[in-house]
C-alpha positions as CSV (number, residue, x, y, z in Angstrom):
1,M,-9.0,-2.1,-48.3
2,A,-5.8,-4.0,-48.0
3,R,-4.7,-1.7,-45.2
4,Q,-7.9,-2.3,-43.3
5,S,-7.5,-6.0,-43.7
6,S,-3.9,-5.8,-42.5
7,W,-5.1,-3.9,-39.4
8,S,-7.8,-6.4,-38.7
9,S,-5.3,-9.3,-39.0
10,R,-2.9,-7.6,-36.5
11,T,-5.7,-6.9,-34.1
12,L,-7.0,-10.5,-34.2
13,A,-3.4,-11.8,-33.7
14,H,-3.5,-10.3,-30.2
15,F,-6.4,-12.6,-29.3
16,R,-4.9,-15.8,-30.7
17,Q,-2.8,-18.2,-28.7
18,G,0.3,-16.5,-27.2
19,G,-1.1,-13.0,-27.9
20,K,-1.3,-10.3,-25.2
21,L,-5.1,-10.4,-25.3
22,E,-5.5,-14.2,-25.5
23,P,-8.4,-14.9,-23.1
24,F,-7.6,-16.5,-19.8
25,R,-3.9,-16.9,-20.6
26,L,-2.6,-15.3,-17.3
27,L,-5.4,-16.8,-15.3
28,R,-4.4,-20.3,-16.4
29,Q,-0.8,-19.6,-15.6
30,D,-1.7,-18.1,-12.2
31,A,-3.9,-21.1,-11.3
32,R,-1.0,-23.4,-12.0
33,N,1.3,-21.3,-9.8
34,L,-1.2,-21.2,-7.0
35,R,-1.6,-25.0,-7.1
36,R,2.2,-25.4,-6.8
37,R,2.7,-23.0,-3.9
38,W,-0.5,-23.3,-1.9
39,V,0.4,-26.3,0.3
40,S,3.9,-25.1,1.0
41,D,2.5,-21.7,2.1
42,W,1.0,-23.4,5.1
43,T,4.2,-25.2,6.1
44,V,6.1,-22.0,7.3
45,F,5.3,-20.8,10.8
46,N,7.6,-19.2,13.4
47,Q,8.1,-16.4,15.9
48,L,8.7,-13.8,13.1
49,V,5.4,-14.8,11.4
50,I,3.5,-14.2,14.7
51,A,5.2,-10.9,15.3
52,S,4.4,-9.8,11.7
53,A,0.7,-10.7,12.2
54,V,0.5,-8.6,15.4
55,Y,2.2,-5.7,13.7
56,V,0.0,-5.7,10.6
57,F,-3.1,-6.1,12.8
58,F,-2.4,-2.8,14.5
59,T,-1.3,-1.0,11.3
60,N,-4.4,-2.2,9.6
61,I,-7.3,-1.9,12.0
62,L,-6.5,1.4,13.7
63,P,-6.2,3.5,10.5
64,G,-9.3,1.7,9.2
65,I,-11.2,3.0,12.2
66,T,-10.1,6.5,11.4
67,F,-11.5,6.2,7.9
68,A,-14.7,4.8,9.5
69,S,-15.1,8.0,11.6
70,D,-14.9,10.1,8.5
71,L,-17.3,7.8,6.6
72,Y,-19.8,7.9,9.4
73,V,-20.1,11.6,9.1
74,L,-19.8,12.1,5.4
75,T,-22.0,9.2,4.2
76,G,-24.9,10.0,6.5
77,R,-24.2,7.1,8.9
78,S,-24.4,4.6,6.0
79,W,-21.0,3.2,7.1
80,G,-19.2,3.3,10.4
81,T,-16.7,1.3,12.4
82,V,-18.4,-2.0,12.3
83,E,-18.7,-1.9,8.5
84,V,-15.0,-1.0,8.0
85,V,-13.8,-3.6,10.5
86,F,-16.1,-6.3,9.0
87,S,-14.9,-5.5,5.4
88,T,-11.2,-5.5,6.3
89,G,-11.5,-8.8,8.2
90,L,-13.7,-10.6,5.7
91,C,-11.7,-9.6,2.6
92,G,-8.4,-10.3,4.4
93,V,-9.5,-13.8,5.3
94,I,-10.6,-14.5,1.8
95,F,-7.3,-13.3,0.3
96,A,-5.2,-15.0,2.9
97,V,-6.7,-18.3,1.9
98,F,-7.4,-18.0,-1.9
99,S,-5.0,-15.2,-3.3
100,A,-2.0,-16.0,-5.4
101,Q,0.2,-13.4,-3.5
102,P,-0.6,-13.6,0.3
103,L,2.0,-10.8,1.1
104,T,-0.5,-8.2,-0.2
105,I,-2.5,-6.8,2.7
106,L,-6.1,-5.5,2.1
107,G,-8.1,-2.8,3.8
108,V,-10.4,0.1,3.2
109,T,-8.3,2.9,1.6
110,G,-8.4,6.7,1.9
111,P,-8.9,7.4,-1.8
112,F,-12.0,5.1,-1.9
113,S,-13.3,6.8,1.2
114,V,-13.1,10.2,-0.6
115,L,-14.8,8.7,-3.6
116,A,-17.6,7.2,-1.5
117,E,-18.1,10.6,0.3
118,N,-18.4,12.4,-3.1
119,L,-20.8,9.8,-4.4
120,Y,-23.0,10.0,-1.3
121,E,-23.2,13.8,-1.7
122,L,-24.3,13.4,-5.3
123,C,-26.9,10.7,-4.4
124,S,-28.4,12.5,-1.4
125,D,-28.1,16.2,-2.4
126,S,-28.3,16.3,-6.2
127,F,-30.2,13.3,-7.4
128,K,-32.2,12.2,-4.4
129,V,-31.5,8.5,-4.8
130,P,-30.5,6.0,-2.0
131,F,-26.7,5.8,-1.6
132,L,-26.2,2.1,-0.7
133,P,-28.1,0.6,-3.7
134,V,-26.2,2.9,-6.0
135,M,-22.9,1.9,-4.4
136,A,-23.9,-1.8,-4.5
137,W,-24.5,-1.5,-8.3
138,S,-21.3,0.4,-8.7
139,L,-19.4,-2.3,-7.0
140,I,-21.2,-5.1,-9.0
141,H,-20.3,-3.3,-12.2
142,S,-16.7,-2.9,-11.0
143,A,-16.6,-6.7,-10.4
144,W,-17.3,-7.6,-14.0
145,M,-14.8,-5.0,-15.1
146,H,-12.2,-6.6,-12.8
147,Y,-13.0,-10.0,-14.4
148,L,-12.5,-8.5,-17.9
149,L,-9.1,-7.1,-16.9
150,A,-8.1,-10.5,-15.6
151,I,-9.4,-12.5,-18.5
152,F,-7.7,-10.3,-21.1
153,N,-4.3,-10.2,-19.2
154,A,-4.4,-6.5,-18.3
155,H,-1.2,-6.9,-16.3
156,D,0.8,-7.6,-19.4
157,W,-0.3,-4.5,-21.3
158,T,-0.4,-2.1,-18.4
159,M,1.8,-2.8,-15.3
160,Q,4.6,-4.5,-17.3
161,Y,5.6,-1.0,-18.4
162,V,5.6,0.5,-14.8
163,T,9.1,1.4,-13.6
164,D,10.6,2.2,-10.2
165,F,10.1,5.9,-11.1
166,S,6.3,5.6,-10.7
167,A,6.4,3.0,-7.9
168,D,8.8,5.1,-5.8
169,I,6.6,8.2,-6.2
170,F,3.5,6.2,-5.2
171,S,5.3,4.9,-2.1
172,L,6.5,8.4,-1.2
173,L,3.0,9.7,-1.7
174,N,1.6,7.2,0.8
175,S,4.3,8.2,3.4
176,I,3.3,11.8,3.0
177,I,-0.4,10.9,3.3
178,Y,0.3,9.1,6.6
179,F,2.3,12.0,8.1
180,H,-0.6,14.3,7.0
181,K,-3.2,12.1,8.6
182,A,-1.2,12.3,11.9
183,A,-1.2,16.1,11.6
184,M,-4.9,16.2,10.9
185,E,-5.7,13.9,13.8
186,L,-3.8,16.3,16.2
187,K,-5.5,19.3,14.6
188,R,-8.9,17.7,15.3
189,T,-7.8,17.1,18.9
190,H,-6.7,20.8,19.2
191,E,-10.1,21.9,17.9
192,Q,-12.2,19.6,20.2
193,M,-10.2,19.4,23.4
194,P,-8.9,21.8,26.0
195,L,-5.3,22.9,25.9
196,D,-4.0,20.5,28.6
197,S,-5.6,17.5,26.7
198,F,-4.1,18.7,23.5
199,L,-0.6,19.1,25.0
200,Y,-0.8,15.5,26.3
201,A,-2.0,14.3,22.9
202,M,1.1,15.8,21.3
203,I,3.3,14.0,23.9
204,G,1.3,10.7,23.4
205,A,1.6,10.9,19.6
206,V,5.3,11.7,19.4
207,G,6.0,9.2,22.2
208,T,4.2,6.4,20.5
209,C,6.2,7.0,17.3
210,L,9.6,7.4,19.0
211,V,9.2,4.5,21.3
212,A,8.2,2.3,18.4
213,I,11.3,3.5,16.4
214,L,13.6,3.0,19.4
215,L,12.3,-0.6,20.1
216,S,12.6,-1.5,16.4
217,T,16.4,-1.0,16.7
218,A,16.6,-3.4,19.7
219,T,18.6,-6.0,17.7
220,K,21.5,-3.6,17.7
221,W,21.5,-3.0,21.5
222,K,24.1,-5.8,22.1
223,P,25.2,-6.5,24.8
224,L,22.0,-5.2,26.6
225,F,19.6,-8.0,27.5
226,G,19.7,-11.4,25.8
227,R,19.4,-12.1,22.1
228,V,15.8,-13.5,22.5
229,I,14.6,-10.4,24.4
230,R,16.2,-8.0,21.8
231,M,14.5,-9.9,19.0
232,G,11.1,-9.7,20.8
233,L,11.4,-6.0,21.5
234,S,12.3,-5.4,17.8
235,E,9.6,-7.6,16.4
236,Y,6.8,-6.3,18.6
237,A,8.0,-2.7,18.7
238,A,4.8,-1.1,17.4
239,A,2.5,-3.3,19.5
240,I,4.4,-2.6,22.7
241,S,4.4,1.2,22.1
242,I,0.7,1.2,21.3
243,I,-0.3,-0.8,24.4
244,L,2.1,1.4,26.6
245,F,0.5,4.7,25.4
246,I,-3.0,3.3,25.6
247,G,-2.4,2.5,29.3
248,I,-0.5,5.7,30.4
249,P,-3.6,8.0,30.2
250,Y,-5.2,5.9,33.0
251,I,-2.4,6.6,35.4
252,G,-2.4,9.2,38.1
253,D,-3.6,12.8,37.3
254,L,-3.6,11.9,33.5
255,A,-6.8,10.0,34.1
256,D,-8.5,13.3,34.9
257,L,-7.8,14.7,31.4
258,D,-10.4,14.7,28.7
259,H,-8.8,12.2,26.2
260,G,-10.2,11.8,22.8
261,R,-10.7,8.2,22.0
262,L,-11.7,6.1,18.9
263,A,-15.4,6.1,18.2
264,V,-16.7,2.5,18.1
265,Q,-20.0,0.6,18.2
266,T,-21.2,-1.7,20.9
267,S,-23.4,-4.0,18.8
268,F,-22.9,-6.2,15.7
269,R,-25.4,-4.6,13.4
270,P,-25.3,-1.9,10.6
271,T,-24.4,1.6,11.7
272,N,-27.5,3.1,10.2
273,P,-30.4,2.6,12.6
274,E,-32.7,2.1,9.6
275,R,-30.8,-1.0,8.6
276,E,-31.2,-4.3,10.5
277,V,-29.1,-6.7,8.5
278,F,-25.9,-6.5,6.3
279,F,-27.7,-6.8,3.0
280,V,-28.7,-4.3,0.4
281,R,-31.9,-4.6,-1.7
282,F,-30.0,-3.4,-4.7
283,W,-32.6,-4.7,-7.2
284,E,-35.1,-2.1,-6.1
285,L,-33.0,0.8,-7.6
286,P,-34.6,2.4,-10.6
287,V,-33.3,0.8,-13.8
288,E,-31.8,4.0,-15.2
289,W,-29.6,4.2,-12.1
290,V,-28.5,0.6,-12.6
291,F,-26.8,1.8,-15.8
292,I,-25.7,5.2,-14.5
293,S,-23.8,3.3,-11.8
294,I,-21.4,2.0,-14.5
295,I,-19.6,5.4,-14.3
296,P,-18.6,5.2,-10.6
297,G,-18.0,1.5,-11.2
298,A,-15.4,2.3,-13.8
299,I,-13.7,4.9,-11.6
300,I,-13.6,2.3,-8.7
301,T,-12.1,-0.3,-11.1
302,I,-9.3,2.0,-12.2
303,L,-8.6,3.0,-8.5
304,F,-8.6,-0.6,-7.2
305,Y,-6.7,-2.1,-10.2
306,F,-3.9,0.4,-9.9
307,D,-3.8,0.4,-6.0
308,H,-3.8,-3.4,-5.8
309,E,-1.3,-4.0,-8.6
310,I,1.2,-1.4,-7.2
311,S,0.7,-2.8,-3.6
312,S,1.6,-6.3,-5.0
313,I,4.6,-5.0,-6.9
314,I,6.1,-2.9,-4.1
315,C,5.7,-5.8,-1.5
316,T,7.6,-8.1,-3.8
317,V,10.5,-5.9,-5.0
318,D,14.0,-7.2,-5.2
319,R,15.0,-6.1,-1.7
320,Y,12.7,-8.7,-0.2
321,G,14.0,-11.6,-2.2
322,V,10.6,-13.1,-3.0
323,K,11.0,-16.5,-4.8
324,K,7.5,-18.0,-5.1
325,P,5.4,-17.0,-8.2
326,G,2.5,-14.7,-7.6
327,G,-0.6,-14.2,-9.8
328,Y,-1.7,-10.7,-10.7
329,A,-4.6,-11.7,-12.9
330,W,-5.9,-14.3,-10.4
331,D,-5.8,-11.7,-7.6
332,I,-7.6,-9.1,-9.7
333,A,-10.4,-11.6,-10.4
334,L,-10.6,-12.4,-6.7
335,L,-10.7,-8.7,-5.9
336,G,-13.6,-8.3,-8.2
337,T,-15.4,-11.1,-6.3
338,T,-14.8,-9.5,-2.9
339,T,-15.8,-6.1,-4.3
340,A,-19.2,-7.3,-5.5
341,L,-19.7,-9.2,-2.2
342,C,-19.1,-6.0,-0.2
343,G,-21.5,-4.1,-2.3
344,I,-24.3,-6.7,-1.7
345,L,-23.5,-6.7,2.0
346,G,-23.6,-2.9,2.2
347,I,-20.0,-2.5,3.5
348,P,-17.1,-0.6,2.0
349,P,-14.9,-2.8,-0.2
350,A,-11.2,-3.5,0.6
351,N,-8.3,-3.6,-1.7
352,G,-4.4,-3.5,-1.7
353,L,-3.0,-1.2,1.0
354,L,0.0,1.0,1.1
355,P,2.2,1.2,3.1
356,Q,0.8,-1.9,4.9
357,A,1.6,-4.3,2.1
358,P,5.4,-3.5,1.9
359,L,5.5,-3.2,5.7
360,H,4.2,-6.7,5.9
361,S,7.1,-7.9,3.7
362,E,9.5,-5.8,5.7
363,S,8.3,-7.4,9.0
364,L,8.9,-10.9,7.5
365,R,12.4,-10.1,6.1
366,H,15.4,-12.1,7.2
367,W,18.8,-13.2,5.9
368,V,19.9,-16.5,4.6
369,V,23.3,-18.0,3.8
370,D,23.7,-19.7,0.4
371,E,19.9,-19.1,-0.1
372,D,18.8,-21.8,2.3
373,Q,20.3,-21.4,5.8
374,V,18.9,-18.7,8.1
375,V,21.4,-16.4,9.6
376,P,21.5,-17.2,13.4
377,A,22.4,-13.7,14.6
378,P,20.0,-10.8,13.6
379,E,22.3,-8.3,15.2
380,E,24.6,-8.8,12.3
381,E,22.0,-7.5,9.8
382,E,23.6,-4.1,9.6
383,E,27.0,-5.6,8.7
384,E,25.2,-7.9,6.2
385,E,23.6,-5.0,4.4
386,S,26.9,-3.2,4.3
387,G,28.4,-6.1,2.4
388,A,30.6,-7.5,5.1
389,H,29.1,-11.0,4.4
390,T,28.7,-11.2,0.6
391,N,27.2,-14.7,0.8
392,L,24.0,-13.5,2.7
393,V,20.9,-12.6,0.7
394,P,17.5,-11.2,1.9
395,R,14.4,-13.3,1.9
396,V,10.9,-13.0,3.4
397,Y,8.9,-15.9,4.9
398,E,6.4,-16.5,2.1
399,Q,3.4,-18.0,3.9
400,R,-0.3,-17.3,4.6
401,Y,-0.4,-17.5,8.4
402,S,0.5,-13.8,9.0
403,H,-2.1,-12.5,6.6
404,F,-4.7,-14.9,7.9
405,L,-4.0,-14.3,11.6
406,Q,-4.2,-10.5,11.3
407,A,-7.4,-10.7,9.3
408,A,-8.9,-13.2,11.7
409,M,-8.1,-11.0,14.7
410,I,-9.7,-8.0,12.9
411,M,-12.8,-10.2,12.4
412,V,-12.9,-10.9,16.1
413,F,-13.0,-7.2,16.9
414,V,-16.3,-6.9,15.1
415,S,-17.9,-8.5,18.2
416,P,-19.2,-6.0,20.8
417,P,-16.8,-6.8,23.7
418,F,-13.7,-6.3,21.5
419,Q,-15.2,-3.2,20.0
420,R,-15.2,-1.8,23.6
421,V,-11.5,-2.6,23.8
422,L,-10.8,-0.7,20.7
423,G,-12.7,2.2,22.2
424,L,-10.0,2.5,24.9
425,T,-7.5,3.7,22.3
426,P,-6.7,7.5,22.5
427,T,-6.6,9.2,19.1
428,S,-3.1,10.5,20.0
429,V,-1.9,6.9,19.8
430,L,-3.4,6.6,16.4
431,A,-1.6,9.8,15.3
432,G,1.7,8.3,16.6
433,L,1.0,5.1,14.7
434,F,0.5,7.1,11.5
435,M,3.8,8.8,12.1
436,F,5.6,5.5,12.6
437,M,4.0,4.0,9.5
438,G,5.0,7.0,7.5
439,Y,8.6,6.7,8.9
440,Q,8.8,3.0,8.1
441,S,7.5,3.4,4.6
442,L,9.9,6.4,3.9
443,S,12.9,4.6,5.4
444,V,12.9,1.9,2.7
445,N,12.2,4.2,-0.2
446,P,15.3,4.6,-2.5
447,M,14.4,8.2,-3.0
448,L,15.5,8.9,0.6
449,T,19.1,8.0,0.0
450,R,19.2,10.1,-3.1
451,F,17.7,13.0,-1.3
452,F,20.4,12.8,1.3
453,H,23.0,12.9,-1.5
454,L,21.4,16.2,-2.6
455,L,22.6,17.6,0.8
456,T,26.0,16.0,0.7
457,P,29.1,18.0,-0.3
458,P,30.4,16.9,-3.8
459,S,33.7,15.8,-2.3
460,E,31.9,13.3,0.0
461,L,29.7,11.8,-2.7
462,P,30.4,8.2,-3.8
463,E,32.1,7.4,-7.1
464,L,29.7,6.8,-10.0
465,P,29.8,4.4,-13.0
466,A,31.1,5.8,-16.3
467,G,28.5,8.0,-18.1
468,V,26.6,8.9,-15.0
469,R,26.7,12.4,-13.7
470,W,25.7,14.1,-10.4
471,G,23.5,16.7,-12.1
472,G,21.5,14.1,-13.9
473,V,20.6,12.0,-10.8
474,H,20.0,15.1,-8.7
475,A,17.6,16.5,-11.3
476,Y,15.8,13.1,-11.5
477,T,15.4,13.0,-7.7
478,V,14.1,16.6,-7.5
479,T,11.6,15.8,-10.3
480,Q,10.3,12.8,-8.4
481,I,9.9,14.9,-5.2
482,L,8.1,17.7,-7.1
483,V,5.8,15.3,-8.9
484,T,4.9,13.6,-5.6
485,V,4.1,17.0,-3.9
486,G,1.9,17.9,-6.9
487,I,-0.1,14.7,-6.7
488,F,-0.4,15.1,-2.9
489,A,-1.9,18.5,-3.5
490,V,-4.5,17.0,-5.8
491,T,-5.5,14.5,-3.1
492,L,-6.5,17.5,-0.9
493,T,-9.1,18.7,-3.5
494,V,-12.4,17.3,-4.8
495,A,-10.3,15.7,-7.6
496,A,-8.7,13.3,-5.1
497,P,-10.5,10.1,-6.4
498,G,-8.7,10.7,-9.8
499,F,-5.2,10.8,-8.4
500,P,-4.4,7.2,-9.7
501,L,-4.8,8.5,-13.2
502,L,-1.9,10.9,-12.5
503,I,0.2,7.9,-11.5
504,I,-0.8,6.1,-14.6
505,I,0.1,9.1,-16.8
506,L,3.6,9.0,-15.3
507,V,4.2,5.6,-17.1
508,P,4.2,7.0,-20.7
509,V,5.9,10.2,-19.5
510,R,8.8,8.1,-18.1
511,L,9.1,5.9,-21.2
512,C,8.5,8.5,-23.9
513,V,9.6,11.9,-22.5
514,M,12.2,11.4,-19.8
515,N,14.6,9.6,-22.1
516,R,14.7,12.8,-24.2
517,V,15.9,14.7,-21.1
518,W,18.1,12.3,-19.2
519,G,20.9,10.2,-20.6
520,R,20.6,6.5,-21.1
521,E,23.2,5.5,-18.5
522,T,21.7,7.8,-15.9
523,L,18.3,6.3,-16.3
524,R,19.7,2.8,-16.2
525,F,21.4,3.7,-13.0
526,V,18.4,5.1,-11.1
527,D,15.5,3.3,-12.6
528,G,14.3,-0.1,-13.8
529,W,11.3,-2.2,-14.4
530,A,9.2,-2.5,-11.3
531,C,7.9,-6.0,-11.8
532,R,10.3,-7.7,-14.1
533,E,14.1,-8.0,-14.7
534,G,16.0,-5.4,-16.6
535,K,15.6,-1.7,-17.5
536,P,13.8,0.2,-20.2
537,E,17.1,1.4,-21.7
538,D,18.6,-2.1,-22.0
539,G,17.4,-2.5,-25.6
540,E,18.8,0.9,-26.8
541,M,22.0,1.5,-28.7
542,V,25.0,2.2,-26.6
543,G,27.1,5.2,-27.3
544,G,28.1,8.5,-25.9
545,D,25.6,8.7,-23.1
546,E,25.4,11.7,-20.8
547,G,23.9,12.3,-17.4
548,F,21.4,15.1,-17.9
549,V,20.6,16.4,-21.4
550,A,19.7,20.1,-21.5
551,G,19.8,21.8,-24.9
552,G,22.1,19.0,-26.1
553,R,24.8,19.6,-23.5
554,D,25.8,17.8,-20.3
555,V,25.0,19.4,-16.9
556,E,27.4,18.8,-14.0
557,D,28.0,15.4,-12.7
558,G,25.5,13.5,-10.4
559,G,24.2,10.0,-9.6
560,E,23.4,7.3,-7.1
561,R,22.4,3.7,-7.3
562,S,18.8,3.0,-6.4
563,K,18.5,-0.4,-7.9
564,S,21.1,-3.1,-8.4
565,Q,22.5,-3.3,-11.9
């Protein structure tokens, strides 16, 4: 009896003031942070902010239209281009104005598209119930689940334990998914178009990617052109490449080829001809299905919570030098609101996007001297990163304009005239954009450097801190790659909607299993907390650490720094 009373006391202590489950604790803190930063977020506006808005606009709307093409077919015309564009713009504007972390970009994601397709199949083929009312109730249930996660401070007892191990795997997974989408887009072109059109599509896709990569390095072309021109070419690299390869197919004999182009609508009305307005009569669903919808609602909640939190974490990691406070609980509550709104309107809900969220931060990144003076010469960035100027530190322009402008531009493209403009885009350009996004996401992933060290002769590898061995870090890197490939394989099956659960499982595996295999100093060297200072091994006893423990013995040396100590 005493033991039961002690257990009850400990449980209730979590709900008291200062406890992890104290209701509204993080929401109150986030509200104070939002009030402190909101006005200052509207005082920063410059050329880089505009370039970032244009870049994020293209990397958000074009992939979204691809998901719309799949949804149109696999949801029985319930959703199409206009619904995806409407949702992306609407949720983006709401988050740009009201979110606690405006760096996080929203859009309709691939995993949710797969989940929606499976739910439609169950509704239409197995249970013979209307899809949109079931989805509306699923999203309404998901909304109150989001509210509960925010009210009871879910971030503190979930994401606080996420390390770079899981975040880097999730980032690499998104890079692979975008490369795969590029390949699938070209495969679809090969199946639907004649050989000459397919060969040009290959050229257009590779050309779009390579030109964007080339232009993104323009700040290093000195002494070619002037400094302003070099900056413009670099900042608008993706936009210039996309516009260039949209126009090329209309030149000369290329105009005679059968180019596959994005499928769009020419009127602002729901895709399904049986619907006249963006509103779902969700109350007409049989009452038993109102409660059954809690099940997909819970799956959507897990998917959105993890996606959005990881997106927010990755776009605010140390390399971006973010200084203003965010608000995970506030944004999860806001996400619940937009999710329910989308369900009632009969459009797919948007949530945090990868790699668009970190790419947004990357496009706003600059260098400052003594933390308040902007470096005047971007061409010096390569030297700065190599440590030639130790007083320079990275920062991003923390503001709301870039998020708001890209979302507002997307909303404009809901109108019929601009829908026709989108319809001019060849699918080969989309494939090239997927390649470029995959490249950019991969290029900033710490795993890439460690992978190159796997291929480097031992004599050329850098010197490591005491207690860190090459074999340990190499084994850690290979493990991350193999886990990523395994999770990607799952995304190609009917179990794809559950892949976030696999990412979540990695958290206890990292904290409870990997420290029995890898030595303390090795893990401190390659890993750390993803959204707070320090490392999981900081609190452990120091003494006699080894690189990679196998049967109680050291394996050969290995290591590389992926996060500053």
